[in-house]
SEMARNU-222881 format. One record per atom (N, C-alpha, C): residue number from 1; residue in three letters; atom name; x, y, z. Coordinates in steps of 0.05 Angstrom, whole numbers. Example, Ala and Ser with C-alpha at 12.3 -4.5 7.8 and 13.67 -1.06 7.14 Angstrom:
<atoms>
<atom><seq>1</seq><type>ALA</type><atom>N</atom><xx>264</xx><yy>-114</yy><zz>156</zz></atom>
<atom><seq>1</seq><type>ALA</type><atom>CA</atom><xx>246</xx><yy>-90</yy><zz>156</zz></atom>
<atom><seq>1</seq><type>ALA</type><atom>C</atom><xx>264</xx><yy>-66</yy><zz>156</zz></atom>
<atom><seq>2</seq><type>SER</type><atom>N</atom><xx>257</xx><yy>-45</yy><zz>142</zz></atom>
<atom><seq>2</seq><type>SER</type><atom>CA</atom><xx>273</xx><yy>-21</yy><zz>143</zz></atom>
<atom><seq>2</seq><type>SER</type><atom>C</atom><xx>258</xx><yy>1</yy><zz>157</zz></atom>
</atoms>
This chain:
<atoms>
<atom><seq>1</seq><type>UNK</type><atom>N</atom><xx>-250</xx><yy>-135</yy><zz>-309</zz></atom>
<atom><seq>1</seq><type>UNK</type><atom>CA</atom><xx>-224</xx><yy>-114</yy><zz>-314</zz></atom>
<atom><seq>1</seq><type>UNK</type><atom>C</atom><xx>-227</xx><yy>-95</yy><zz>-292</zz></atom>
<atom><seq>2</seq><type>UNK</type><atom>N</atom><xx>-201</xx><yy>-83</yy><zz>-278</zz></atom>
<atom><seq>2</seq><type>UNK</type><atom>CA</atom><xx>-210</xx><yy>-59</yy><zz>-263</zz></atom>
<atom><seq>2</seq><type>UNK</type><atom>C</atom><xx>-213</xx><yy>-36</yy><zz>-278</zz></atom>
<atom><seq>3</seq><type>UNK</type><atom>N</atom><xx>-215</xx><yy>-4</yy><zz>-269</zz></atom>
<atom><seq>3</seq><type>UNK</type><atom>CA</atom><xx>-209</xx><yy>18</yy><zz>-283</zz></atom>
<atom><seq>3</seq><type>UNK</type><atom>C</atom><xx>-189</xx><yy>38</yy><zz>-261</zz></atom>
<atom><seq>4</seq><type>UNK</type><atom>N</atom><xx>-187</xx><yy>53</yy><zz>-272</zz></atom>
<atom><seq>4</seq><type>UNK</type><atom>CA</atom><xx>-168</xx><yy>73</yy><zz>-260</zz></atom>
<atom><seq>4</seq><type>UNK</type><atom>C</atom><xx>-179</xx><yy>84</yy><zz>-225</zz></atom>
<atom><seq>5</seq><type>UNK</type><atom>N</atom><xx>-202</xx><yy>83</yy><zz>-240</zz></atom>
<atom><seq>5</seq><type>UNK</type><atom>CA</atom><xx>-210</xx><yy>100</yy><zz>-212</zz></atom>
<atom><seq>5</seq><type>UNK</type><atom>C</atom><xx>-218</xx><yy>81</yy><zz>-191</zz></atom>
<atom><seq>6</seq><type>UNK</type><atom>N</atom><xx>-226</xx><yy>45</yy><zz>-200</zz></atom>
<atom><seq>6</seq><type>UNK</type><atom>CA</atom><xx>-224</xx><yy>31</yy><zz>-176</zz></atom>
<atom><seq>6</seq><type>UNK</type><atom>C</atom><xx>-193</xx><yy>24</yy><zz>-165</zz></atom>
<atom><seq>7</seq><type>UNK</type><atom>N</atom><xx>-174</xx><yy>28</yy><zz>-180</zz></atom>
<atom><seq>7</seq><type>UNK</type><atom>CA</atom><xx>-136</xx><yy>31</yy><zz>-176</zz></atom>
<atom><seq>7</seq><type>UNK</type><atom>C</atom><xx>-140</xx><yy>55</yy><zz>-155</zz></atom>
<atom><seq>8</seq><type>UNK</type><atom>N</atom><xx>-144</xx><yy>72</yy><zz>-162</zz></atom>
<atom><seq>8</seq><type>UNK</type><atom>CA</atom><xx>-152</xx><yy>97</yy><zz>-140</zz></atom>
<atom><seq>8</seq><type>UNK</type><atom>C</atom><xx>-150</xx><yy>90</yy><zz>-110</zz></atom>
<atom><seq>9</seq><type>UNK</type><atom>N</atom><xx>-182</xx><yy>77</yy><zz>-119</zz></atom>
<atom><seq>9</seq><type>UNK</type><atom>CA</atom><xx>-204</xx><yy>74</yy><zz>-88</zz></atom>
<atom><seq>9</seq><type>UNK</type><atom>C</atom><xx>-188</xx><yy>52</yy><zz>-72</zz></atom>
<atom><seq>10</seq><type>UNK</type><atom>N</atom><xx>-175</xx><yy>27</yy><zz>-90</zz></atom>
<atom><seq>10</seq><type>UNK</type><atom>CA</atom><xx>-160</xx><yy>14</yy><zz>-73</zz></atom>
<atom><seq>10</seq><type>UNK</type><atom>C</atom><xx>-139</xx><yy>18</yy><zz>-58</zz></atom>
<atom><seq>11</seq><type>UNK</type><atom>N</atom><xx>-119</xx><yy>34</yy><zz>-77</zz></atom>
<atom><seq>11</seq><type>UNK</type><atom>CA</atom><xx>-95</xx><yy>43</yy><zz>-60</zz></atom>
<atom><seq>11</seq><type>UNK</type><atom>C</atom><xx>-110</xx><yy>68</yy><zz>-39</zz></atom>
<atom><seq>12</seq><type>UNK</type><atom>N</atom><xx>-128</xx><yy>89</yy><zz>-36</zz></atom>
<atom><seq>12</seq><type>UNK</type><atom>CA</atom><xx>-132</xx><yy>103</yy><zz>-13</zz></atom>
<atom><seq>12</seq><type>UNK</type><atom>C</atom><xx>-144</xx><yy>79</yy><zz>6</zz></atom>
<atom><seq>13</seq><type>UNK</type><atom>N</atom><xx>-162</xx><yy>65</yy><zz>2</zz></atom>
<atom><seq>13</seq><type>UNK</type><atom>CA</atom><xx>-164</xx><yy>39</yy><zz>24</zz></atom>
<atom><seq>13</seq><type>UNK</type><atom>C</atom><xx>-142</xx><yy>27</yy><zz>29</zz></atom>
<atom><seq>14</seq><type>UNK</type><atom>N</atom><xx>-124</xx><yy>26</yy><zz>29</zz></atom>
<atom><seq>14</seq><type>UNK</type><atom>CA</atom><xx>-97</xx><yy>12</yy><zz>33</zz></atom>
<atom><seq>14</seq><type>UNK</type><atom>C</atom><xx>-83</xx><yy>34</yy><zz>49</zz></atom>
<atom><seq>15</seq><type>UNK</type><atom>N</atom><xx>-76</xx><yy>63</yy><zz>37</zz></atom>
<atom><seq>15</seq><type>UNK</type><atom>CA</atom><xx>-68</xx><yy>79</yy><zz>58</zz></atom>
<atom><seq>15</seq><type>UNK</type><atom>C</atom><xx>-83</xx><yy>80</yy><zz>78</zz></atom>
<atom><seq>16</seq><type>UNK</type><atom>N</atom><xx>-108</xx><yy>91</yy><zz>81</zz></atom>
<atom><seq>16</seq><type>UNK</type><atom>CA</atom><xx>-122</xx><yy>94</yy><zz>95</zz></atom>
<atom><seq>16</seq><type>UNK</type><atom>C</atom><xx>-121</xx><yy>75</yy><zz>126</zz></atom>
<atom><seq>17</seq><type>UNK</type><atom>N</atom><xx>-120</xx><yy>46</yy><zz>112</zz></atom>
<atom><seq>17</seq><type>UNK</type><atom>CA</atom><xx>-123</xx><yy>25</yy><zz>143</zz></atom>
<atom><seq>17</seq><type>UNK</type><atom>C</atom><xx>-86</xx><yy>24</yy><zz>147</zz></atom>
<atom><seq>18</seq><type>UNK</type><atom>N</atom><xx>-67</xx><yy>26</yy><zz>133</zz></atom>
<atom><seq>18</seq><type>UNK</type><atom>CA</atom><xx>-34</xx><yy>40</yy><zz>134</zz></atom>
<atom><seq>18</seq><type>UNK</type><atom>C</atom><xx>-38</xx><yy>51</yy><zz>154</zz></atom>
<atom><seq>19</seq><type>UNK</type><atom>N</atom><xx>-44</xx><yy>82</yy><zz>164</zz></atom>
<atom><seq>19</seq><type>UNK</type><atom>CA</atom><xx>-48</xx><yy>100</yy><zz>167</zz></atom>
<atom><seq>19</seq><type>UNK</type><atom>C</atom><xx>-63</xx><yy>102</yy><zz>199</zz></atom>
<atom><seq>20</seq><type>UNK</type><atom>N</atom><xx>-80</xx><yy>76</yy><zz>201</zz></atom>
<atom><seq>20</seq><type>UNK</type><atom>CA</atom><xx>-90</xx><yy>77</yy><zz>222</zz></atom>
<atom><seq>20</seq><type>UNK</type><atom>C</atom><xx>-68</xx><yy>57</yy><zz>246</zz></atom>
<atom><seq>21</seq><type>UNK</type><atom>N</atom><xx>-58</xx><yy>38</yy><zz>232</zz></atom>
<atom><seq>21</seq><type>UNK</type><atom>CA</atom><xx>-39</xx><yy>21</yy><zz>239</zz></atom>
<atom><seq>21</seq><type>UNK</type><atom>C</atom><xx>-7</xx><yy>31</yy><zz>238</zz></atom>
<atom><seq>22</seq><type>UNK</type><atom>N</atom><xx>-3</xx><yy>49</yy><zz>223</zz></atom>
<atom><seq>22</seq><type>UNK</type><atom>CA</atom><xx>31</xx><yy>70</yy><zz>226</zz></atom>
<atom><seq>22</seq><type>UNK</type><atom>C</atom><xx>24</xx><yy>87</yy><zz>239</zz></atom>
<atom><seq>23</seq><type>UNK</type><atom>N</atom><xx>11</xx><yy>108</yy><zz>256</zz></atom>
<atom><seq>23</seq><type>UNK</type><atom>CA</atom><xx>-2</xx><yy>131</yy><zz>260</zz></atom>
<atom><seq>23</seq><type>UNK</type><atom>C</atom><xx>28</xx><yy>154</yy><zz>253</zz></atom>
<atom><seq>24</seq><type>UNK</type><atom>N</atom><xx>50</xx><yy>142</yy><zz>264</zz></atom>
<atom><seq>24</seq><type>UNK</type><atom>CA</atom><xx>75</xx><yy>158</yy><zz>267</zz></atom>
<atom><seq>24</seq><type>UNK</type><atom>C</atom><xx>88</xx><yy>162</yy><zz>241</zz></atom>
<atom><seq>25</seq><type>UNK</type><atom>N</atom><xx>77</xx><yy>149</yy><zz>214</zz></atom>
<atom><seq>25</seq><type>UNK</type><atom>CA</atom><xx>86</xx><yy>160</yy><zz>194</zz></atom>
<atom><seq>25</seq><type>UNK</type><atom>C</atom><xx>70</xx><yy>177</yy><zz>177</zz></atom>
<atom><seq>26</seq><type>UNK</type><atom>N</atom><xx>86</xx><yy>196</yy><zz>161</zz></atom>
<atom><seq>26</seq><type>UNK</type><atom>CA</atom><xx>75</xx><yy>210</yy><zz>147</zz></atom>
<atom><seq>26</seq><type>UNK</type><atom>C</atom><xx>58</xx><yy>199</yy><zz>123</zz></atom>
<atom><seq>27</seq><type>UNK</type><atom>N</atom><xx>31</xx><yy>208</yy><zz>114</zz></atom>
<atom><seq>27</seq><type>UNK</type><atom>CA</atom><xx>7</xx><yy>197</yy><zz>99</zz></atom>
<atom><seq>27</seq><type>UNK</type><atom>C</atom><xx>27</xx><yy>197</yy><zz>71</zz></atom>
<atom><seq>28</seq><type>UNK</type><atom>N</atom><xx>39</xx><yy>217</yy><zz>61</zz></atom>
<atom><seq>28</seq><type>UNK</type><atom>CA</atom><xx>40</xx><yy>219</yy><zz>39</zz></atom>
<atom><seq>28</seq><type>UNK</type><atom>C</atom><xx>64</xx><yy>197</yy><zz>28</zz></atom>
<atom><seq>29</seq><type>UNK</type><atom>N</atom><xx>78</xx><yy>194</yy><zz>55</zz></atom>
<atom><seq>29</seq><type>UNK</type><atom>CA</atom><xx>104</xx><yy>169</yy><zz>53</zz></atom>
<atom><seq>29</seq><type>UNK</type><atom>C</atom><xx>89</xx><yy>133</yy><zz>52</zz></atom>
<atom><seq>30</seq><type>UNK</type><atom>N</atom><xx>69</xx><yy>141</yy><zz>67</zz></atom>
<atom><seq>30</seq><type>UNK</type><atom>CA</atom><xx>57</xx><yy>110</yy><zz>69</zz></atom>
<atom><seq>30</seq><type>UNK</type><atom>C</atom><xx>35</xx><yy>114</yy><zz>37</zz></atom>
<atom><seq>31</seq><type>UNK</type><atom>N</atom><xx>26</xx><yy>141</yy><zz>28</zz></atom>
<atom><seq>31</seq><type>UNK</type><atom>CA</atom><xx>18</xx><yy>122</yy><zz>1</zz></atom>
<atom><seq>31</seq><type>UNK</type><atom>C</atom><xx>38</xx><yy>125</yy><zz>-13</zz></atom>
<atom><seq>32</seq><type>UNK</type><atom>N</atom><xx>59</xx><yy>139</yy><zz>-19</zz></atom>
<atom><seq>32</seq><type>UNK</type><atom>CA</atom><xx>83</xx><yy>134</yy><zz>-42</zz></atom>
<atom><seq>32</seq><type>UNK</type><atom>C</atom><xx>86</xx><yy>97</yy><zz>-41</zz></atom>
<atom><seq>33</seq><type>UNK</type><atom>N</atom><xx>85</xx><yy>85</yy><zz>-24</zz></atom>
<atom><seq>33</seq><type>UNK</type><atom>CA</atom><xx>97</xx><yy>70</yy><zz>-15</zz></atom>
<atom><seq>33</seq><type>UNK</type><atom>C</atom><xx>77</xx><yy>37</yy><zz>-26</zz></atom>
<atom><seq>34</seq><type>UNK</type><atom>N</atom><xx>57</xx><yy>54</yy><zz>-15</zz></atom>
<atom><seq>34</seq><type>UNK</type><atom>CA</atom><xx>31</xx><yy>32</yy><zz>-30</zz></atom>
<atom><seq>34</seq><type>UNK</type><atom>C</atom><xx>27</xx><yy>34</yy><zz>-55</zz></atom>
<atom><seq>35</seq><type>UNK</type><atom>N</atom><xx>33</xx><yy>64</yy><zz>-61</zz></atom>
<atom><seq>35</seq><type>UNK</type><atom>CA</atom><xx>32</xx><yy>56</yy><zz>-94</zz></atom>
<atom><seq>35</seq><type>UNK</type><atom>C</atom><xx>42</xx><yy>51</yy><zz>-115</zz></atom>
<atom><seq>36</seq><type>UNK</type><atom>N</atom><xx>74</xx><yy>36</yy><zz>-94</zz></atom>
<atom><seq>36</seq><type>UNK</type><atom>CA</atom><xx>96</xx><yy>23</yy><zz>-117</zz></atom>
<atom><seq>36</seq><type>UNK</type><atom>C</atom><xx>95</xx><yy>-1</yy><zz>-107</zz></atom>
<atom><seq>37</seq><type>UNK</type><atom>N</atom><xx>78</xx><yy>-7</yy><zz>-85</zz></atom>
<atom><seq>37</seq><type>UNK</type><atom>CA</atom><xx>67</xx><yy>-46</yy><zz>-84</zz></atom>
<atom><seq>37</seq><type>UNK</type><atom>C</atom><xx>51</xx><yy>-49</yy><zz>-104</zz></atom>
<atom><seq>38</seq><type>UNK</type><atom>N</atom><xx>28</xx><yy>-34</yy><zz>-103</zz></atom>
<atom><seq>38</seq><type>UNK</type><atom>CA</atom><xx>6</xx><yy>-37</yy><zz>-122</zz></atom>
<atom><seq>38</seq><type>UNK</type><atom>C</atom><xx>16</xx><yy>-41</yy><zz>-148</zz></atom>
<atom><seq>39</seq><type>UNK</type><atom>N</atom><xx>32</xx><yy>-17</yy><zz>-160</zz></atom>
<atom><seq>39</seq><type>UNK</type><atom>CA</atom><xx>47</xx><yy>-12</yy><zz>-185</zz></atom>
<atom><seq>39</seq><type>UNK</type><atom>C</atom><xx>58</xx><yy>-53</yy><zz>-187</zz></atom>
<atom><seq>40</seq><type>UNK</type><atom>N</atom><xx>74</xx><yy>-61</yy><zz>-170</zz></atom>
<atom><seq>40</seq><type>UNK</type><atom>CA</atom><xx>89</xx><yy>-80</yy><zz>-175</zz></atom>
<atom><seq>40</seq><type>UNK</type><atom>C</atom><xx>72</xx><yy>-106</yy><zz>-173</zz></atom>
<atom><seq>41</seq><type>UNK</type><atom>N</atom><xx>50</xx><yy>-104</yy><zz>-167</zz></atom>
<atom><seq>41</seq><type>UNK</type><atom>CA</atom><xx>32</xx><yy>-123</yy><zz>-168</zz></atom>
<atom><seq>41</seq><type>UNK</type><atom>C</atom><xx>12</xx><yy>-119</yy><zz>-178</zz></atom>
<atom><seq>42</seq><type>UNK</type><atom>N</atom><xx>1</xx><yy>-102</yy><zz>-199</zz></atom>
<atom><seq>42</seq><type>UNK</type><atom>CA</atom><xx>-19</xx><yy>-101</yy><zz>-215</zz></atom>
<atom><seq>42</seq><type>UNK</type><atom>C</atom><xx>-16</xx><yy>-118</yy><zz>-247</zz></atom>
<atom><seq>43</seq><type>UNK</type><atom>N</atom><xx>5</xx><yy>-132</yy><zz>-248</zz></atom>
<atom><seq>43</seq><type>UNK</type><atom>CA</atom><xx>10</xx><yy>-135</yy><zz>-268</zz></atom>
<atom><seq>43</seq><type>UNK</type><atom>C</atom><xx>6</xx><yy>-167</yy><zz>-269</zz></atom>
<atom><seq>44</seq><type>UNK</type><atom>N</atom><xx>2</xx><yy>-167</yy><zz>-253</zz></atom>
<atom><seq>44</seq><type>UNK</type><atom>CA</atom><xx>2</xx><yy>-206</yy><zz>-238</zz></atom>
<atom><seq>44</seq><type>UNK</type><atom>C</atom><xx>-30</xx><yy>-204</yy><zz>-241</zz></atom>
<atom><seq>45</seq><type>UNK</type><atom>N</atom><xx>-23</xx><yy>-240</yy><zz>-238</zz></atom>
<atom><seq>45</seq><type>UNK</type><atom>CA</atom><xx>-57</xx><yy>-256</yy><zz>-246</zz></atom>
<atom><seq>45</seq><type>UNK</type><atom>C</atom><xx>-63</xx><yy>-262</yy><zz>-205</zz></atom>
<atom><seq>46</seq><type>UNK</type><atom>N</atom><xx>-58</xx><yy>-232</yy><zz>-190</zz></atom>
<atom><seq>46</seq><type>UNK</type><atom>CA</atom><xx>-67</xx><yy>-233</yy><zz>-166</zz></atom>
<atom><seq>46</seq><type>UNK</type><atom>C</atom><xx>-91</xx><yy>-220</yy><zz>-163</zz></atom>
<atom><seq>47</seq><type>UNK</type><atom>N</atom><xx>-101</xx><yy>-202</yy><zz>-179</zz></atom>
<atom><seq>47</seq><type>UNK</type><atom>CA</atom><xx>-116</xx><yy>-185</yy><zz>-180</zz></atom>
<atom><seq>47</seq><type>UNK</type><atom>C</atom><xx>-145</xx><yy>-181</yy><zz>-155</zz></atom>
<atom><seq>48</seq><type>UNK</type><atom>N</atom><xx>-152</xx><yy>-204</yy><zz>-153</zz></atom>
<atom><seq>48</seq><type>UNK</type><atom>CA</atom><xx>-171</xx><yy>-205</yy><zz>-130</zz></atom>
<atom><seq>48</seq><type>UNK</type><atom>C</atom><xx>-170</xx><yy>-205</yy><zz>-106</zz></atom>
<atom><seq>49</seq><type>UNK</type><atom>N</atom><xx>-134</xx><yy>-201</yy><zz>-105</zz></atom>
<atom><seq>49</seq><type>UNK</type><atom>CA</atom><xx>-125</xx><yy>-198</yy><zz>-76</zz></atom>
<atom><seq>49</seq><type>UNK</type><atom>C</atom><xx>-102</xx><yy>-181</yy><zz>-79</zz></atom>
<atom><seq>50</seq><type>UNK</type><atom>N</atom><xx>-111</xx><yy>-163</yy><zz>-86</zz></atom>
<atom><seq>50</seq><type>UNK</type><atom>CA</atom><xx>-88</xx><yy>-134</yy><zz>-98</zz></atom>
<atom><seq>50</seq><type>UNK</type><atom>C</atom><xx>-85</xx><yy>-114</yy><zz>-77</zz></atom>
<atom><seq>51</seq><type>UNK</type><atom>N</atom><xx>-115</xx><yy>-106</yy><zz>-66</zz></atom>
<atom><seq>51</seq><type>UNK</type><atom>CA</atom><xx>-119</xx><yy>-92</yy><zz>-41</zz></atom>
<atom><seq>51</seq><type>UNK</type><atom>C</atom><xx>-97</xx><yy>-108</yy><zz>-19</zz></atom>
<atom><seq>52</seq><type>UNK</type><atom>N</atom><xx>-100</xx><yy>-133</yy><zz>-2</zz></atom>
<atom><seq>52</seq><type>UNK</type><atom>CA</atom><xx>-93</xx><yy>-150</yy><zz>14</zz></atom>
<atom><seq>52</seq><type>UNK</type><atom>C</atom><xx>-60</xx><yy>-148</yy><zz>6</zz></atom>
<atom><seq>53</seq><type>UNK</type><atom>N</atom><xx>-54</xx><yy>-163</yy><zz>-22</zz></atom>
<atom><seq>53</seq><type>UNK</type><atom>CA</atom><xx>-29</xx><yy>-160</yy><zz>-19</zz></atom>
<atom><seq>53</seq><type>UNK</type><atom>C</atom><xx>-9</xx><yy>-128</yy><zz>-19</zz></atom>
<atom><seq>54</seq><type>UNK</type><atom>N</atom><xx>-26</xx><yy>-107</yy><zz>-37</zz></atom>
<atom><seq>54</seq><type>UNK</type><atom>CA</atom><xx>-17</xx><yy>-83</yy><zz>-24</zz></atom>
<atom><seq>54</seq><type>UNK</type><atom>C</atom><xx>-5</xx><yy>-75</yy><zz>-5</zz></atom>
<atom><seq>55</seq><type>UNK</type><atom>N</atom><xx>-33</xx><yy>-85</yy><zz>12</zz></atom>
<atom><seq>55</seq><type>UNK</type><atom>CA</atom><xx>-27</xx><yy>-77</yy><zz>40</zz></atom>
<atom><seq>55</seq><type>UNK</type><atom>C</atom><xx>-7</xx><yy>-89</yy><zz>63</zz></atom>
<atom><seq>56</seq><type>UNK</type><atom>N</atom><xx>-4</xx><yy>-111</yy><zz>63</zz></atom>
<atom><seq>56</seq><type>UNK</type><atom>CA</atom><xx>18</xx><yy>-125</yy><zz>70</zz></atom>
<atom><seq>56</seq><type>UNK</type><atom>C</atom><xx>48</xx><yy>-107</yy><zz>59</zz></atom>
<atom><seq>57</seq><type>UNK</type><atom>N</atom><xx>43</xx><yy>-119</yy><zz>34</zz></atom>
<atom><seq>57</seq><type>UNK</type><atom>CA</atom><xx>85</xx><yy>-110</yy><zz>35</zz></atom>
<atom><seq>57</seq><type>UNK</type><atom>C</atom><xx>85</xx><yy>-84</yy><zz>28</zz></atom>
<atom><seq>58</seq><type>UNK</type><atom>N</atom><xx>60</xx><yy>-61</yy><zz>32</zz></atom>
<atom><seq>58</seq><type>UNK</type><atom>CA</atom><xx>78</xx><yy>-34</yy><zz>40</zz></atom>
<atom><seq>58</seq><type>UNK</type><atom>C</atom><xx>81</xx><yy>-29</yy><zz>72</zz></atom>
<atom><seq>59</seq><type>UNK</type><atom>N</atom><xx>58</xx><yy>-45</yy><zz>87</zz></atom>
<atom><seq>59</seq><type>UNK</type><atom>CA</atom><xx>67</xx><yy>-47</yy><zz>114</zz></atom>
<atom><seq>59</seq><type>UNK</type><atom>C</atom><xx>98</xx><yy>-63</yy><zz>115</zz></atom>
<atom><seq>60</seq><type>UNK</type><atom>N</atom><xx>101</xx><yy>-81</yy><zz>114</zz></atom>
<atom><seq>60</seq><type>UNK</type><atom>CA</atom><xx>124</xx><yy>-96</yy><zz>116</zz></atom>
<atom><seq>60</seq><type>UNK</type><atom>C</atom><xx>147</xx><yy>-71</yy><zz>112</zz></atom>
<atom><seq>61</seq><type>UNK</type><atom>N</atom><xx>139</xx><yy>-63</yy><zz>85</zz></atom>
<atom><seq>61</seq><type>UNK</type><atom>CA</atom><xx>169</xx><yy>-38</yy><zz>80</zz></atom>
<atom><seq>61</seq><type>UNK</type><atom>C</atom><xx>167</xx><yy>-15</yy><zz>91</zz></atom>
<atom><seq>62</seq><type>UNK</type><atom>N</atom><xx>148</xx><yy>-6</yy><zz>99</zz></atom>
<atom><seq>62</seq><type>UNK</type><atom>CA</atom><xx>148</xx><yy>10</yy><zz>123</zz></atom>
<atom><seq>62</seq><type>UNK</type><atom>C</atom><xx>153</xx><yy>10</yy><zz>151</zz></atom>
<atom><seq>63</seq><type>UNK</type><atom>N</atom><xx>155</xx><yy>-14</yy><zz>158</zz></atom>
<atom><seq>63</seq><type>UNK</type><atom>CA</atom><xx>162</xx><yy>-23</yy><zz>186</zz></atom>
<atom><seq>63</seq><type>UNK</type><atom>C</atom><xx>192</xx><yy>-35</yy><zz>184</zz></atom>
<atom><seq>64</seq><type>UNK</type><atom>N</atom><xx>204</xx><yy>-42</yy><zz>159</zz></atom>
<atom><seq>64</seq><type>UNK</type><atom>CA</atom><xx>228</xx><yy>-43</yy><zz>152</zz></atom>
<atom><seq>64</seq><type>UNK</type><atom>C</atom><xx>250</xx><yy>-26</yy><zz>156</zz></atom>
<atom><seq>65</seq><type>UNK</type><atom>N</atom><xx>235</xx><yy>-3</yy><zz>143</zz></atom>
<atom><seq>65</seq><type>UNK</type><atom>CA</atom><xx>247</xx><yy>28</yy><zz>148</zz></atom>
<atom><seq>65</seq><type>UNK</type><atom>C</atom><xx>248</xx><yy>45</yy><zz>173</zz></atom>
<atom><seq>66</seq><type>UNK</type><atom>N</atom><xx>230</xx><yy>34</yy><zz>178</zz></atom>
<atom><seq>66</seq><type>UNK</type><atom>CA</atom><xx>219</xx><yy>51</yy><zz>206</zz></atom>
<atom><seq>66</seq><type>UNK</type><atom>C</atom><xx>241</xx><yy>37</yy><zz>223</zz></atom>
<atom><seq>67</seq><type>UNK</type><atom>N</atom><xx>239</xx><yy>10</yy><zz>224</zz></atom>
<atom><seq>67</seq><type>UNK</type><atom>CA</atom><xx>263</xx><yy>-2</yy><zz>245</zz></atom>
<atom><seq>67</seq><type>UNK</type><atom>C</atom><xx>287</xx><yy>2</yy><zz>248</zz></atom>
<atom><seq>68</seq><type>UNK</type><atom>N</atom><xx>294</xx><yy>7</yy><zz>219</zz></atom>
<atom><seq>68</seq><type>UNK</type><atom>CA</atom><xx>322</xx><yy>26</yy><zz>214</zz></atom>
<atom><seq>68</seq><type>UNK</type><atom>C</atom><xx>330</xx><yy>51</yy><zz>224</zz></atom>
<atom><seq>69</seq><type>UNK</type><atom>N</atom><xx>307</xx><yy>71</yy><zz>225</zz></atom>
<atom><seq>69</seq><type>UNK</type><atom>CA</atom><xx>311</xx><yy>88</yy><zz>232</zz></atom>
<atom><seq>69</seq><type>UNK</type><atom>C</atom><xx>318</xx><yy>88</yy><zz>270</zz></atom>
<atom><seq>70</seq><type>UNK</type><atom>N</atom><xx>308</xx><yy>72</yy><zz>273</zz></atom>
<atom><seq>70</seq><type>UNK</type><atom>CA</atom><xx>311</xx><yy>70</yy><zz>303</zz></atom>
<atom><seq>70</seq><type>UNK</type><atom>C</atom><xx>333</xx><yy>59</yy><zz>312</zz></atom>
</atoms>
């Protein structure tokens, strides 16, 4: 079972990776979306894959919103 520190570390790592991939988006927006996706997935039986699933879901959502603005 993970702790809050592990969860925060996972979110930080996801945000760091997404910021590298999506440099035009503000970090606080990336963190907001990543945190929401993490929370949505955290109660499911996918805990071993939570980091990558959070990153993929947040990236998809951020790209959709970014595309809608252009």
